[in-house]
One Martini backbone bead per residue (centre of mass of N, CA, C, O) as a GRO file, in nm:
protein
  241
    1MET     BB    1   3.421  -3.370  -7.017
    2ASN     BB    2   3.773  -3.339  -7.011
    3ILE     BB    3   3.883  -3.048  -7.188
    4PHE     BB    4   4.200  -2.980  -7.347
    5CYS     BB    5   4.470  -2.756  -7.417
    6LEU     BB    6   4.787  -2.799  -7.619
    7VAL     BB    7   5.048  -2.602  -7.684
    8THR     BB    8   5.336  -2.654  -7.901
    9GLY     BB    9   5.680  -2.511  -7.855
   10ARG     BB   10   6.001  -2.451  -7.950
   11GLY     BB   11   6.302  -2.248  -7.955
   12ASN     BB   12   6.487  -2.462  -8.113
   13ASN     BB   13   6.547  -2.338  -8.437
   14THR     BB   14   6.642  -2.285  -8.754
   15LEU     BB   15   6.419  -2.074  -8.742
   16LYS     BB   16   6.427  -1.805  -8.578
   17ASP     BB   17   6.152  -1.762  -8.392
   18LYS     BB   18   5.908  -1.889  -8.559
   19ASN     BB   19   5.661  -1.892  -8.345
   20ILE     BB   20   5.688  -1.543  -8.336
   21LEU     BB   21   5.649  -1.463  -8.603
   22PRO     BB   22   5.503  -1.258  -8.824
   23VAL     BB   23   5.141  -1.266  -8.903
   24LEU     BB   24   4.985  -1.007  -8.968
   25ASN     BB   25   5.103  -0.876  -8.689
   26ARG     BB   26   5.115  -1.175  -8.565
   27PRO     BB   27   5.195  -1.423  -8.390
   28LEU     BB   28   5.189  -1.739  -8.492
   29VAL     BB   29   5.085  -1.883  -8.222
   30THR     BB   30   4.803  -1.730  -8.206
   31TYR     BB   31   4.635  -1.895  -8.406
   32PRO     BB   32   4.601  -2.168  -8.261
   33ALA     BB   33   4.512  -2.042  -7.995
   34LEU     BB   34   4.246  -1.902  -8.098
   35ALA     BB   35   4.113  -2.155  -8.211
   36ALA     BB   36   4.092  -2.293  -7.933
   37LYS     BB   37   3.945  -2.072  -7.767
   38LYS     BB   38   3.671  -2.108  -7.941
   39ALA     BB   39   3.642  -2.439  -7.857
   40ILE     BB   40   3.739  -2.390  -7.554
   41ASP     BB   41   3.765  -2.359  -7.245
   42ASN     BB   42   3.935  -2.094  -7.098
   43ASP     BB   43   4.043  -2.276  -6.843
   44ASN     BB   44   4.182  -2.508  -7.066
   45LEU     BB   45   4.462  -2.347  -7.129
   46TYR     BB   46   4.776  -2.454  -7.277
   47ILE     BB   47   5.147  -2.409  -7.275
   48SER     BB   48   5.444  -2.555  -7.429
   49SER     BB   49   5.783  -2.451  -7.329
   50ASP     BB   50   6.129  -2.333  -7.326
   51CYS     BB   51   6.011  -2.045  -7.414
   52ASP     BB   52   5.924  -1.735  -7.298
   53LYS     BB   53   5.822  -1.600  -7.562
   54ILE     BB   54   5.606  -1.807  -7.626
   55LEU     BB   55   5.450  -1.798  -7.362
   56GLY     BB   56   5.396  -1.480  -7.378
   57ALA     BB   57   5.229  -1.458  -7.654
   58VAL     BB   58   4.952  -1.596  -7.485
   59SER     BB   59   4.885  -1.464  -7.204
   60GLU     BB   60   4.633  -1.275  -7.285
   61TYR     BB   61   4.460  -1.568  -7.338
   62ASN     BB   62   4.489  -1.762  -7.075
   63PHE     BB   63   4.751  -1.919  -7.087
   64ILE     BB   64   4.909  -2.180  -6.936
   65PRO     BB   65   5.225  -2.231  -6.839
   66ILE     BB   66   5.477  -2.474  -6.960
   67LYS     BB   67   5.788  -2.560  -6.858
   68ARG     BB   68   6.017  -2.704  -7.049
   69PRO     BB   69   6.255  -2.916  -7.043
   70SER     BB   70   6.561  -2.959  -7.199
   71SER     BB   71   6.542  -3.277  -7.238
   72ILE     BB   72   6.260  -3.202  -7.433
   73SER     BB   73   6.391  -2.945  -7.645
   74GLY     BB   74   6.540  -3.055  -7.865
   75PRO     BB   75   6.586  -3.155  -8.194
   76ASP     BB   76   6.541  -3.475  -8.084
   77ALA     BB   77   6.275  -3.441  -7.980
   78LYS     BB   78   5.973  -3.577  -7.885
   79HIS     BB   79   5.641  -3.515  -7.890
   80ILE     BB   80   5.545  -3.715  -7.673
   81ASP     BB   81   5.702  -3.580  -7.440
   82ALA     BB   82   5.547  -3.312  -7.440
   83ILE     BB   83   5.267  -3.433  -7.398
   84THR     BB   84   5.311  -3.595  -7.132
   85HIS     BB   85   5.413  -3.357  -6.971
   86GLY     BB   86   5.159  -3.178  -7.006
   87LEU     BB   87   4.949  -3.378  -6.901
   88SER     BB   88   5.063  -3.405  -6.616
   89PHE     BB   89   5.039  -3.110  -6.541
   90ILE     BB   90   4.735  -3.077  -6.575
   91GLU     BB   91   4.640  -3.300  -6.376
   92ASN     BB   92   4.784  -3.170  -6.131
   93ASP     BB   93   4.662  -2.882  -6.150
   94ARG     BB   94   4.341  -3.003  -6.163
   95ASN     BB   95   4.275  -3.275  -6.036
   96CYS     BB   96   4.249  -3.461  -6.312
   97LYS     BB   97   4.115  -3.631  -6.583
   98VAL     BB   98   4.190  -3.649  -6.906
   99ASP     BB   99   4.002  -3.705  -7.200
  100ILE     BB  100   4.063  -3.449  -7.390
  101LEU     BB  101   4.332  -3.362  -7.621
  102VAL     BB  102   4.439  -3.060  -7.767
  103VAL     BB  103   4.691  -3.053  -8.011
  104LEU     BB  104   4.904  -2.777  -8.091
  105LEU     BB  105   5.102  -2.619  -8.328
  106ALA     BB  106   5.285  -2.324  -8.323
  107ASN     BB  107   5.369  -2.347  -8.658
  108SER     BB  108   5.038  -2.341  -8.717
  109ALA     BB  109   4.772  -2.146  -8.882
  110THR     BB  110   4.610  -2.396  -9.023
  111VAL     BB  111   4.331  -2.325  -8.838
  112LYS     BB  112   4.005  -2.429  -8.731
  113SER     BB  113   3.764  -2.425  -8.494
  114GLU     BB  114   3.562  -2.622  -8.638
  115TRP     BB  115   3.755  -2.861  -8.649
  116ILE     BB  116   3.781  -2.899  -8.346
  117GLU     BB  117   3.483  -2.937  -8.282
  118ASP     BB  118   3.436  -3.183  -8.465
  119ALA     BB  119   3.644  -3.369  -8.329
  120ILE     BB  120   3.524  -3.371  -8.048
  121ASN     BB  121   3.239  -3.479  -8.131
  122MET     BB  122   3.333  -3.751  -8.241
  123ILE     BB  123   3.428  -3.858  -7.963
  124LYS     BB  124   3.168  -3.815  -7.803
  125ASN     BB  125   3.004  -4.018  -8.007
  126ASP     BB  126   3.291  -4.206  -8.004
  127ASN     BB  127   3.493  -4.367  -7.769
  128SER     BB  128   3.669  -4.551  -7.976
  129ILE     BB  129   3.813  -4.314  -8.057
  130SER     BB  130   4.151  -4.204  -8.049
  131ALA     BB  131   4.152  -3.998  -8.306
  132VAL     BB  132   4.161  -3.662  -8.457
  133VAL     BB  133   4.258  -3.558  -8.794
  134PRO     BB  134   4.397  -3.386  -9.030
  135ALA     BB  135   4.350  -3.442  -9.391
  136TYR     BB  136   4.500  -3.508  -9.720
  137LYS     BB  137   4.483  -3.550 -10.055
  138GLU     BB  138   4.759  -3.749 -10.228
  139GLN     BB  139   4.876  -3.890 -10.534
  140ASP     BB  140   5.164  -3.807 -10.627
  141HIS     BB  141   5.277  -3.916 -10.322
  142HIS     BB  142   5.254  -4.208 -10.334
  143PRO     BB  143   5.395  -4.485 -10.189
  144TYR     BB  144   5.402  -4.658 -10.459
  145ARG     BB  145   5.591  -4.416 -10.599
  146ALA     BB  146   5.812  -4.460 -10.408
  147LYS     BB  147   6.166  -4.429 -10.318
  148LYS     BB  148   6.476  -4.590 -10.243
  149LEU     BB  149   6.796  -4.655 -10.129
  150SER     BB  150   7.018  -4.875 -10.171
  151PRO     BB  151   7.327  -4.985 -10.082
  152GLU     BB  152   7.402  -4.947 -10.406
  153GLY     BB  153   7.219  -4.685 -10.513
  154ASP     BB  154   6.934  -4.780 -10.577
  155LEU     BB  155   6.614  -4.763 -10.699
  156VAL     BB  156   6.359  -4.866 -10.467
  157PRO     BB  157   6.107  -5.004 -10.321
  158TYR     BB  158   5.935  -5.032 -10.015
  159PHE     BB  159   5.784  -5.272 -10.149
  160ASP     BB  160   5.652  -5.602 -10.173
  161PHE     BB  161   5.437  -5.685 -10.439
  162GLY     BB  162   5.483  -5.921 -10.598
  163ASP     BB  163   5.197  -6.008 -10.804
  164GLU     BB  164   5.099  -5.733 -10.794
  165ASN     BB  165   4.917  -5.494 -10.968
  166ILE     BB  166   5.069  -5.176 -11.046
  167SER     BB  167   4.984  -4.874 -11.122
  168THR     BB  168   5.099  -4.570 -11.284
  169ASN     BB  169   4.823  -4.456 -11.218
  170ARG     BB  170   4.710  -4.258 -10.972
  171GLN     BB  171   4.387  -4.297 -11.012
  172GLU     BB  172   4.421  -4.627 -10.952
  173LEU     BB  173   4.480  -4.575 -10.673
  174ASP     BB  174   4.456  -4.555 -10.369
  175ASP     BB  175   4.367  -4.348 -10.150
  176ASN     BB  176   4.572  -4.075 -10.033
  177TYR     BB  177   4.692  -3.975  -9.703
  178PHE     BB  178   4.783  -3.686  -9.511
  179LEU     BB  179   4.901  -3.545  -9.244
  180CYS     BB  180   4.914  -3.217  -9.120
  181HIS     BB  181   5.023  -3.123  -8.829
  182ASN     BB  182   4.840  -2.898  -8.654
  183PHE     BB  183   4.641  -3.117  -8.518
  184TRP     BB  184   4.530  -3.310  -8.222
  185VAL     BB  185   4.268  -3.532  -8.115
  186LEU     BB  186   4.265  -3.690  -7.795
  187ASN     BB  187   4.186  -4.003  -7.661
  188ILE     BB  188   4.343  -4.096  -7.393
  189ALA     BB  189   4.241  -4.394  -7.339
  190GLN     BB  190   4.313  -4.467  -7.666
  191SER     BB  191   4.619  -4.348  -7.666
  192ILE     BB  192   4.828  -4.257  -7.442
  193ASP     BB  193   4.762  -4.500  -7.246
  194LYS     BB  194   4.874  -4.714  -7.480
  195LEU     BB  195   5.072  -4.681  -7.723
  196ASP     BB  196   4.936  -4.873  -7.998
  197GLY     BB  197   4.977  -4.749  -8.258
  198PHE     BB  198   5.066  -4.642  -8.553
  199LYS     BB  199   5.334  -4.611  -8.722
  200PRO     BB  200   5.496  -4.344  -8.573
  201TRP     BB  201   5.203  -4.257  -8.429
  202VAL     BB  202   5.123  -4.415  -8.147
  203PHE     BB  203   4.954  -4.180  -7.992
  204LEU     BB  204   4.683  -4.212  -8.182
  205GLY     BB  205   4.626  -4.494  -8.227
  206LYS     BB  206   4.385  -4.728  -8.400
  207LYS     BB  207   4.138  -4.497  -8.419
  208VAL     BB  208   4.151  -4.288  -8.691
  209LYS     BB  209   4.009  -3.980  -8.774
  210PRO     BB  210   3.907  -3.757  -9.025
  211ILE     BB  211   3.970  -3.424  -9.141
  212ILE     BB  212   3.891  -3.302  -9.441
  213VAL     BB  213   4.126  -3.121  -9.633
  214GLU     BB  214   4.311  -2.933  -9.865
  215GLY     BB  215   4.554  -2.822  -9.690
  216CYS     BB  216   4.838  -2.813  -9.479
  217PHE     BB  217   5.083  -2.622  -9.281
  218ASP     BB  218   5.405  -2.541  -9.180
  219VAL     BB  219   5.681  -2.368  -9.028
  220HIS     BB  220   6.039  -2.334  -9.168
  221THR     BB  221   6.015  -2.076  -9.350
  222VAL     BB  222   5.975  -1.777  -9.498
  223GLU     BB  223   5.786  -1.888  -9.719
  224ASP     BB  224   5.577  -2.003  -9.516
  225LEU     BB  225   5.481  -1.730  -9.415
  226GLU     BB  226   5.359  -1.637  -9.682
  227LYS     BB  227   5.159  -1.873  -9.709
  228THR     BB  228   5.011  -1.815  -9.446
  229GLU     BB  229   4.897  -1.538  -9.513
  230ALA     BB  230   4.733  -1.637  -9.755
  231TRP     BB  231   4.556  -1.836  -9.597
  232VAL     BB  232   4.430  -1.642  -9.396
  233LYS     BB  233   4.295  -1.462  -9.607
  234GLN     BB  234   4.132  -1.685  -9.760
  235ASN     BB  235   3.995  -1.789  -9.467
  236ILE     BB  236   3.908  -1.558  -9.280
  237ILE     BB  237   4.082  -1.505  -9.029
  238ASN     BB  238   4.060  -1.392  -8.720
  239THR     BB  239   4.280  -1.113  -8.587
  240ASP     BB  240   4.145  -0.990  -8.306
  241GLY     BB  241   4.098  -1.211  -8.060
   0.00000   0.00000   0.00000
C-alpha cells in the first residue's frame, strides 16, 4: 500500500509562530514530524504550510515542502482544503494513488509513533475502515449534559429527548469520547474520495475506529506550551531526532 505522511500547519495564528515555538528547545512542529518519521517510509514525508519558517523547521528530516496557497491558509480556511491540496500534490509528485494518508497537526506534540503504526495496521487489516483517530473518554462534558442559548437567551438542551429518561449521573450515561485532533489516519478510498462521513468531519468517512488514549491536546496558548513540555517529559518522547 502507498502510505504517506502530511503534516499541516499554517502561519497565520492568534499565538504568533505557535507551530515553531520551542518545546524543550525544539520547534513544536518537529514532534509530530519525528513521530511520523519513525512510523512511515522516510521517502514519503510531506509538510504543507503557507509559512516558509514552518516548512524549513523540518527540512533536515527529509520532509518535502508543499507551499499552500493563501486562498486556503487564512483563519477561516477548512482543514479539508489543506488535506485535498496536499493529497493532490503528493499524487502528482509521486505519480501514484495514495492509499493511506497520515495527517498530523503541526501544533500538537502529543503524538506517539506507535499510535500511528497501530492505526495504519488497523486499516491494513480491514480495508473497510475509513479512518483511525485517537480519542479519549470524557463524561463530564457529555453532550447530554451540554446546553445552548435559545433565541430568548434561555439555556436549553441540544437534543429533543422526548420521553426518554436521561440520568443526571454522568456514570449512567453512554460512554462519551472526544477526538484528539493530533493526527488522523485516512483510508483515502473510504474517506477523502467519498466525503460522506459524519458531520462535521465528513472527510473521516463512516467507519471510524479509535485509538483510545488518556487525552491529548494542541497548542493555542503559552500555557498549552507548558502543558506540552510536561506531556513530552512524562511520556519520555525522544527529542534527539
